[in-house]
C-alpha positions in Angstrom: 103.8 19.9 120.5 100.2 19.0 119.9 101.1 17.8 116.4 103.8 15.5 117.8 101.4 14.0 120.3 98.9 13.4 117.6 101.5 11.7 115.4 102.6 9.5 118.2 99.0 8.4 118.8 98.7 7.6 115.2 101.7 5.3 115.3 101.3 1.7 114.6 102.6 1.0 118.0 99.4 2.3 119.5 97.1 0.2 117.2 95.8 -3.1 118.4 97.1 -5.9 116.1 93.7 -7.4 115.8 92.0 -4.1 114.9 94.7 -3.4 112.3 94.3 -6.9 110.8 90.5 -6.4 110.4 91.1 -2.9 108.7 93.7 -4.3 106.4 92.2 -7.5 105.1 92.7 -6.5 101.4 96.4 -6.3 102.1 96.9 -9.6 103.8 98.2 -11.6 100.8 100.3 -8.8 99.4 104.1 -8.1 99.6 104.9 -4.5 100.6 107.3 -1.8 100.0 107.4 1.4 102.1 109.7 4.1 100.8 111.8 5.8 103.5 113.5 9.1 104.1 116.9 8.4 105.7 118.7 6.5 102.9 118.7 3.2 104.8 116.5 0.1 104.3 115.1 -3.1 105.9 114.4 -6.3 104.2 111.9 -8.4 106.2 111.3 -12.1 105.5 108.1 -13.9 106.5 108.0 -17.5 107.7 107.0 -20.8 106.0 103.3 -21.1 105.0 102.8 -17.4 106.1 102.7 -14.2 104.1 104.5 -10.7 104.3 101.7 -9.4 106.4 103.3 -11.3 109.3 105.9 -8.7 109.5 103.9 -5.8 108.2 103.2 -4.1 111.5 106.9 -4.1 112.3 107.6 -2.8 108.8 105.2 0.1 109.3 106.9 1.0 112.6 110.3 1.0 111.1 109.1 3.0 108.2 107.6 5.6 110.5 111.1 6.1 111.8 112.5 6.8 108.3 113.6 3.5 106.9 112.6 2.0 103.6 111.0 -1.4 104.3 110.5 -4.2 101.8 108.9 -7.6 102.4 108.6 -9.9 99.3 106.3 -12.9 99.0 108.2 -16.2 99.1 107.5 -18.6 96.2 104.5 -20.8 96.8 103.0 -18.6 99.5 100.0 -16.3 99.7 97.9 -18.5 97.3 97.0 -22.1 98.0 99.0 -24.8 99.7 99.4 -26.9 96.4 101.7 -24.1 95.1 104.3 -25.1 97.6 104.7 -28.3 95.8 108.1 -28.6 94.0 109.4 -25.3 95.6 112.9 -25.7 97.1 114.4 -23.6 99.9 116.9 -22.3 97.3 113.9 -20.7 95.4 113.1 -18.8 98.6 116.7 -17.7 98.9 116.6 -16.5 95.3 113.4 -14.5 96.1 115.1 -12.6 98.9 118.4 -12.2 97.1 116.6 -10.4 94.3 114.8 -8.1 96.8 118.1 -7.4 98.5 119.8 -6.5 95.2 117.0 -4.1 94.4 117.4 -2.4 97.8 121.2 -2.0 97.2 120.7 0.2 94.3 119.4 3.2 96.2 120.3 2.5 99.9 123.6 2.9 101.7 122.8 0.5 104.5 120.5 -2.5 104.5 119.4 -4.6 107.5 117.7 -7.9 107.1 115.2 -9.5 109.5 113.3 -12.8 109.3 110.9 -14.7 111.5 111.0 -18.5 111.8 112.3 -20.1 108.6 112.5 -16.5 107.3 115.3 -16.1 109.9 117.1 -19.2 108.5 116.9 -17.6 105.0 118.2 -14.4 106.5 121.3 -16.3 107.8 121.9 -17.8 104.4 121.6 -14.4 102.7 123.9 -12.9 105.2 126.5 -15.6 104.6 126.5 -14.7 100.9 126.4 -10.9 101.4 128.9 -9.7 104.1 128.0 -6.1 103.3 124.6 -6.5 105.0 124.7 -4.0 107.9 122.9 -6.0 110.6 120.5 -9.0 111.1 117.4 -9.6 113.2 116.7 -13.3 113.9 113.2 -13.8 115.3 112.0 -17.3 116.4 114.8 -18.8 114.3 115.1 -22.6 114.7 118.6 -23.8 115.4 116.8 -27.2 115.7 113.1 -28.2 115.8 111.9 -29.8 118.9 112.4 -33.6 118.6 113.8 -32.9 115.2 115.1 -36.4 114.2 111.8 -38.0 115.3 109.7 -35.4 113.5 111.6 -36.0 110.2 111.3 -39.8 110.4 107.6 -39.3 111.2 107.1 -36.9 108.2 108.8 -39.3 105.8 106.6 -42.2 107.1 103.2 -40.4 106.9 104.2 -39.2 103.4 103.7 -42.8 102.3 99.9 -42.3 103.1 99.3 -38.9 101.6 101.1 -35.8 100.3 99.5 -33.4 102.7 99.2 -32.8 106.4 97.0 -30.5 108.5 98.6 -28.3 111.1 98.1 -29.3 114.8 98.5 -26.7 117.5 99.1 -27.4 121.1 96.6 -26.0 123.6 99.2 -23.4 124.8 99.3 -21.9 121.3 96.2 -19.8 121.8 93.0 -19.1 120.0 92.3 -20.0 116.4 91.8 -16.2 115.9 95.5 -15.3 116.5 96.8 -13.5 113.5 99.7 -16.0 113.0 97.1 -18.7 112.4 94.7 -16.6 110.3 97.6 -15.7 107.9 99.0 -19.2 107.3 98.2 -22.2 105.2 96.5 -24.7 107.6 97.5 -27.6 105.4 100.8 -28.1 103.7 102.7 -30.5 101.5 104.8 -32.8 103.6 107.6 -32.5 101.1 107.7 -28.7 101.7 108.0 -29.4 105.5 111.0 -31.6 104.8 112.5 -28.8 102.7 112.4 -26.5 105.7 114.2 -29.1 107.8 116.9 -29.2 105.1 117.2 -25.4 105.2 117.5 -25.5 109.1 120.2 -28.2 108.9 122.3 -26.2 106.3 121.8 -22.8 108.0 123.0 -24.0 111.4 126.1 -25.5 109.7 126.8 -22.1 108.2 126.2 -20.0 111.2 130.0 -19.5 111.9 130.1 -17.5 108.7 127.8 -14.8 110.1 129.9 -11.8 111.2 127.3 -8.9 110.9 125.8 -7.4 114.1 123.0 -9.6 115.2 119.8 -9.3 117.4 118.3 -12.8 118.2 114.9 -12.9 119.7 112.9 -16.0 120.8 109.7 -16.7 122.8 110.2 -18.5 126.1 107.0 -20.5 125.2 108.0 -21.4 121.7 106.3 -24.7 120.8 108.3 -25.3 117.6 112.0 -24.6 118.1 114.3 -26.4 120.6 114.5 -24.5 123.9 118.2 -23.7 123.5 117.9 -22.5 120.0 118.6 -18.8 120.9 121.7 -19.8 123.0 123.1 -22.1 120.3 122.7 -19.4 117.6 124.3 -16.8 119.9 127.2 -19.1 120.6 127.8 -20.2 117.0 127.7 -16.9 115.1 131.0 -15.1 114.6 129.5 -11.6 115.1 131.4 -9.3 117.5 128.2 -7.3 118.1 125.4 -9.5 119.2 122.3 -9.1 121.4 119.7 -11.6 122.6 116.2 -11.3 124.0 113.5 -13.6 125.3 109.9 -12.8 124.9 107.5 -13.9 127.7 104.0 -15.2 127.0 104.3 -15.3 123.2 103.9 -17.8 120.5 106.5 -19.2 118.1 106.1 -16.5 115.4 105.4 -13.8 117.9 106.0 -10.7 115.8 102.5 -10.3 114.2 100.6 -10.8 117.5 103.0 -9.4 120.0 101.6 -6.6 122.2 104.9 -6.0 124.0 105.8 -3.1 121.8 109.2 -2.7 123.5 110.3 -5.4 121.1 109.7 -3.1 118.2 111.5 -0.3 120.0 114.5 -2.6 120.8 114.7 -3.7 117.1 114.8 -0.1 116.1 117.5 0.7 118.7 119.6 -2.1 117.5 119.4 -0.9 113.9 120.2 2.7 114.9 123.2 1.6 116.9 124.6 -0.2 114.0 
């Protein structure tokens, strides 16, 4: 009994995200692969301009519960922003398809989860691979807020320079939030336009999604349209689907979230399916 209590206290659930980040600085720009014990696997996909560390804490929690967990680095990420130049969303889809095919070799069931643009990539992977056992969409944009206006503005400012610096609303939080520390703070405008193309295509393909789905979005999301979760829930063809709103969280909430019930509900969803 004492051993079980000790193991529970060691769990990533009981570690402060900020403390863990400081302890794992050497791992921040690395993909990860945690071998499991139950024959099933999770493929986790980070968001645009971020790195796999964004989903590492969730991955460690799922691995503690027996699952193999893999998170590849998307092309152009984890280095310098200039490496995003000339990278297409299809390159990112190729990255995760390769990781998925590797997991298929030794695992009977594979679940896929993505955050932000990683969730749109998850949808495209699922559309092409109906044998995926279940999907977790975190902060997935059905549409970006003021999407048409933002696209027009991006094309306009591209005439005056190839790069743009990120701007955060006051409600986003401190500059020390893990999400901000992980990400490129400047980006090629052409790469941002590439993400809009991915969003457009993935929402058009949502009806082809038939796997069990768990859709999670922050109530305070400053990036995606307020009805994104409901639109995704409505458009997918899955017979088994669950939705959840996170209070007092940012857009890509999973790396900073302290509401650990989210992790537990993701595990519960996986084990039910």
